[in-house]
C-alpha positions in Angstrom: 103.6 -87.3 170.8 100.3 -88.5 171.3 98.8 -87.1 168.8 101.7 -87.1 166.1 103.4 -91.2 167.4 100.5 -93.6 165.9 100.5 -91.4 162.3 104.2 -91.9 162.5 104.7 -95.6 163.1 102.6 -96.2 160.2 104.3 -94.3 158.6 107.5 -96.2 159.0 106.0 -99.4 158.8 103.8 -99.3 156.2 106.7 -97.7 154.0 108.6 -100.7 154.9 105.5 -102.7 153.5 105.9 -100.9 150.2 109.7 -101.5 149.8 109.4 -105.2 151.0 106.7 -106.0 148.4 108.0 -109.3 146.2 110.7 -108.9 143.7 109.2 -107.4 140.3 106.1 -106.3 142.1 106.4 -102.4 141.7 105.2 -100.2 144.9 102.7 -98.9 142.8 101.6 -94.9 143.2 98.0 -96.0 144.6 99.5 -97.8 147.6 101.6 -94.7 148.1 98.7 -92.3 148.2 97.1 -94.7 150.4 99.3 -94.8 153.1 99.6 -90.8 152.6 95.6 -90.8 153.2 95.8 -93.3 156.4 98.6 -91.4 157.9 96.9 -87.5 157.0 93.7 -89.0 158.4 94.9 -90.3 161.9 96.7 -86.8 162.5 92.4 -85.4 162.8 91.4 -88.8 164.8 90.8 -87.2 167.7 89.0 -84.2 166.0 87.0 -86.4 163.8 87.4 -90.4 165.3 83.9 -91.8 163.3 85.1 -89.9 159.9 89.1 -91.9 160.4 87.7 -94.6 161.1 85.7 -94.8 157.8 88.4 -93.7 155.9 90.6 -96.8 157.8 87.7 -99.1 156.3 87.4 -98.1 153.1 91.3 -98.2 152.7 91.3 -101.5 154.2 88.1 -103.3 151.6 89.6 -101.0 148.3 93.6 -102.0 148.8 94.9 -105.9 148.3 97.5 -105.3 151.5 96.5 -106.2 154.8 99.7 -104.8 155.9 99.0 -101.3 155.2 95.4 -101.0 156.2 94.9 -103.1 159.2 97.0 -100.7 161.7 95.2 -97.4 160.5 91.7 -99.3 161.6 93.0 -100.3 164.9 94.5 -97.0 165.9 91.2 -95.3 164.1 89.0 -98.1 166.4 91.0 -97.0 169.4 90.5 -93.5 169.2 86.9 -94.0 168.0 86.7 -96.4 171.9 88.6 -93.7 173.8 86.5 -90.5 172.8 83.3 -91.7 171.6 79.7 -93.3 173.1 79.5 -96.7 173.6 76.7 -97.3 171.6 78.9 -95.8 168.7 82.0 -97.5 170.3 80.4 -101.3 169.6 79.0 -100.5 166.2 82.6 -99.1 164.9 83.7 -102.2 166.5 80.8 -104.3 164.2 81.7 -102.6 160.9 85.9 -103.0 161.5 85.7 -106.9 162.3 83.5 -106.9 158.9 85.5 -105.1 157.4 88.4 -106.4 157.9 87.0 -110.5 157.8 85.6 -109.4 154.0 88.6 -107.4 152.6 90.2 -110.9 151.6 87.2 -112.2 149.7 86.5 -108.8 148.3 89.5 -109.5 146.3 89.8 -112.9 145.7 91.6 -114.3 148.6 91.0 -117.2 150.7 92.0 -116.8 154.7 92.8 -119.3 157.3 90.7 -119.3 160.1 93.4 -118.0 162.6 94.2 -115.3 160.6 90.3 -114.5 160.4 90.3 -114.7 164.9 93.8 -112.7 164.5 91.7 -110.3 163.1 88.5 -110.8 165.6 91.2 -110.6 168.2 92.8 -107.6 167.1 89.8 -105.6 167.1 88.2 -106.2 170.2 91.9 -105.7 172.0 91.8 -102.1 170.0 88.3 -101.6 171.3 88.9 -103.1 175.2 92.5 -100.3 175.3 90.3 -97.5 174.5 87.6 -98.7 177.1 90.4 -98.6 179.6 92.1 -95.3 178.1 89.0 -93.9 178.2 87.7 -95.1 182.2 90.9 -93.9 183.1 91.1 -90.8 182.1 87.5 -90.2 183.4 89.0 -91.5 187.0 91.9 -89.3 187.0 89.2 -86.1 185.6 87.2 -87.3 188.5 89.9 -87.3 191.2 91.1 -83.5 190.0 87.8 -82.6 190.6 87.3 -84.2 193.4 90.6 -81.9 195.1 89.1 -78.9 193.3 85.9 -78.9 195.4 87.6 -80.2 198.3 89.8 -77.3 197.9 87.2 -74.8 197.1 85.3 -76.4 200.4 88.8 -75.6 202.2 88.4 -72.2 201.6 84.7 -71.9 202.2 84.7 -73.9 205.8 88.0 -70.7 206.4 85.1 -68.4 205.4 83.0 -69.2 207.7 85.8 -69.5 210.7 87.2 -66.4 209.9 83.6 -65.1 210.4 82.7 -66.7 213.3 85.7 -65.4 214.6 84.5 -62.0 213.5 81.1 -62.0 215.3 82.8 -63.5 218.5 85.1 -60.1 218.7 82.3 -58.1 217.7 80.1 -59.5 220.4 83.3 -59.0 223.3 83.2 -55.6 221.9 79.7 -55.5 222.6 79.0 -56.9 225.6 82.5 -55.7 227.8 83.6 -52.5 226.1 80.7 -50.3 224.9 78.9 -51.9 228.2 81.4 -49.9 230.1 81.9 -46.9 228.4 78.0 -47.0 228.5 78.6 -47.1 231.7 81.2 -44.3 232.4 79.4 -41.9 230.4 76.2 -42.2 232.3 78.4 -41.6 235.6 80.4 -39.0 234.0 76.6 -37.2 233.2 75.7 -38.0 236.9 78.1 -36.3 238.5 78.1 -33.0 236.5 74.5 -33.0 236.9 74.6 -33.0 240.9 78.2 -31.2 241.1 79.6 -27.4 240.0 77.2 -27.2 236.8 79.6 -23.8 235.9 82.7 -25.5 237.4 86.3 -26.4 235.5 85.0 -29.9 237.4 81.2 -30.3 235.5 83.0 -28.9 232.3 85.1 -31.6 232.1 82.7 -34.1 233.0 80.8 -32.5 229.5 83.5 -33.2 228.2 84.0 -37.1 228.9 80.8 -38.1 228.3 80.8 -36.3 224.8 83.4 -38.4 224.2 82.4 -41.4 225.4 78.9 -41.1 223.2 81.3 -39.8 220.5 83.3 -43.9 221.1 79.7 -45.2 221.8 78.5 -44.4 217.7 82.3 -45.3 216.4 82.1 -48.6 218.1 79.1 -49.3 217.1 79.6 -48.5 213.1 82.7 -50.9 213.5 80.8 -53.8 215.1 78.5 -53.3 212.2 81.5 -54.0 209.6 82.7 -57.3 211.9 79.6 -58.5 212.3 78.6 -61.2 209.4 74.9 -60.0 208.9 72.7 -57.3 210.0 70.9 -59.9 212.4 73.8 -60.1 214.6 73.2 -64.0 214.6 74.9 -66.0 217.2 77.7 -67.5 216.8 76.5 -70.4 218.3 73.0 -70.3 216.8 72.8 -73.2 214.5 72.9 -71.9 210.6 69.9 -72.1 208.6 68.8 -74.4 205.5 66.2 -75.7 203.3 64.6 -77.1 206.2 63.7 -73.9 207.6 62.3 -72.7 204.3 59.0 -73.3 205.0 59.7 -70.7 208.2 61.2 -68.5 206.1 57.9 -68.6 203.3 55.8 -68.1 205.6 57.4 -64.3 207.1 57.6 -63.6 203.3 53.8 -64.4 203.3 53.2 -61.6 206.7 54.1 -59.1 203.8 51.1 -59.6 201.1 53.0 -61.8 198.8 51.1 -65.2 197.8 54.1 -67.7 197.6 54.5 -71.3 197.2 57.1 -74.0 198.2 57.6 -77.3 196.3 60.2 -80.2 197.0 60.3 -82.2 193.3 62.5 -85.7 194.1 63.1 -87.4 197.3 64.9 -85.0 199.9 68.4 -86.1 201.1 71.0 -84.9 203.3 72.9 -82.4 202.1 76.6 -80.9 202.9 76.0 -77.6 205.2 77.6 -75.3 203.3 75.2 -76.4 200.5 72.4 -75.8 202.8 73.4 -73.1 204.0 73.9 -71.2 200.5 70.0 -73.0 199.0 68.7 -71.1 201.7 70.1 -67.9 201.6 69.4 -67.9 197.6 65.8 -68.6 198.7 66.1 -65.4 201.0 68.2 -63.0 198.9 65.4 -63.9 195.7 62.2 -63.1 197.6 63.9 -60.0 199.3 64.4 -59.1 196.2 60.8 -59.9 195.2 59.3 -57.8 198.1 61.9 -54.8 197.3 61.7 -54.3 193.2 59.2 -56.8 191.8 56.0 -56.0 192.7 55.2 -59.1 192.5 51.8 -60.5 193.7 52.9 -65.1 193.5 56.3 -66.3 194.0 57.1 -70.1 192.8 59.9 -71.8 195.1 60.9 -74.4 193.9 63.7 -77.5 195.4 64.8 -80.0 193.2 66.3 -82.8 194.5 68.5 -83.9 191.1 71.4 -87.0 191.2 74.7 -84.9 192.2 72.9 -81.2 192.4 70.0 -79.0 194.3 68.4 -77.3 191.7 67.1 -74.0 193.4 64.2 -72.0 191.6 62.0 -69.0 192.5 59.8 -67.3 190.1 58.0 -63.9 190.7 55.1 -63.1 188.3 56.1 -58.8 188.9 56.9 -56.2 186.1 59.7 -55.0 187.6 63.3 -56.7 186.7 64.9 -57.7 190.1 67.8 -56.9 188.2 67.2 -53.0 189.8 68.6 -53.7 192.7 72.1 -54.1 191.4 71.7 -51.6 188.9 70.5 -49.3 192.4 73.7 -50.4 194.1 72.6 -53.7 196.0 74.5 -56.7 195.8 71.6 -59.4 195.9 72.7 -60.8 192.5 76.1 -60.7 192.6 76.3 -62.9 196.6 74.0 -65.2 194.5 76.2 -66.0 191.7 79.3 -65.9 194.7 77.6 -68.5 196.6 76.9 -70.7 193.3 80.1 -70.1 192.3 82.4 -71.7 195.3 80.8 -74.9 194.9 81.0 -74.8 190.8 77.1 -75.1 190.3 75.4 -72.7 187.9 73.0 -69.4 188.2 70.8 -68.1 185.5 68.9 -65.1 186.0 66.5 -63.3 183.8 62.8 -62.4 182.8 60.7 -64.8 182.5 60.0 -66.4 178.6 56.5 -65.4 177.3 54.9 -64.4 180.9 55.9 -61.3 183.4 57.9 -61.8 185.8 61.6 -62.5 186.8 63.0 -66.2 187.2 66.7 -66.7 189.2 67.4 -70.9 188.8 71.2 -71.7 190.8 72.1 -75.3 190.3 74.8 -76.5 193.1 76.9 -80.0 193.2 76.2 -82.1 196.2 79.2 -84.2 195.4 
């Protein structure tokens, strides 16, 4: 209805204008042709707004039929104001005002000042209505984006809460159950060593110790599944962020790499999830460089741009870091998942013209 409504209305109004012309003046094939051209052009006004406006203004100047040509020009101008850049909107408004003002003079007619003012007011109203509809659409789109981002953030917080609970369960199992089972194994071995080595009691204690060791081994395997990472970070320990990148770079430099950290733009507080993700992306990229790139120099750049944080890691290695994924690792996949949670973007690949690899992630911060 939004696409066909205005052209249908203009078709009806134009037909009425042609049929109600003064008696003795035929409708003329030219007017019908112009009406068809205007209606067909308006069907494509959203795809080619400037071209449709140009067609409508040409028809307005070519025909001495204001009722037939003014309305298509105003609808086209409204569409330009709704979809095109501001400078093009104002340029179109000026052209429309000039064309509609000169149209009577081109055909040798003179109009009263009130008629000229009414045309200018109509042009202004068309532009204002288009800009209002555009601003309203931008506002609604912003609300939708914000709702989507909040949903992603809630999902991330839920995952973090589940991860923290898994860490807590793993720690309880380690601190309580594993400790007690270890004591049972030690006591069973002590009793077996001090008792009758050849009796049934010694054999039973030996089997009990073996079962305890098997239980400990299985429990340690399950603890590795439950923990969020291999470092066993404490669930109450603050999560790292971009403020900890200097320490990360220093530790990486101890492995023999020349690592440099640069910050572009004034630093500002970041959402906690973005702060952590930026740190993890740099950490994973540096790990990949150490394991796979064979590089000597690495540059880490944090760029604070309006509405986003851009993280770039480049190296001068000769082996592609992508071998990490080819070998069954999950480094780049994990980066993509972290970036996708915020609706950001990730670009990876070989550097242009020089040896090395480049990882560039853009994380929205608003």
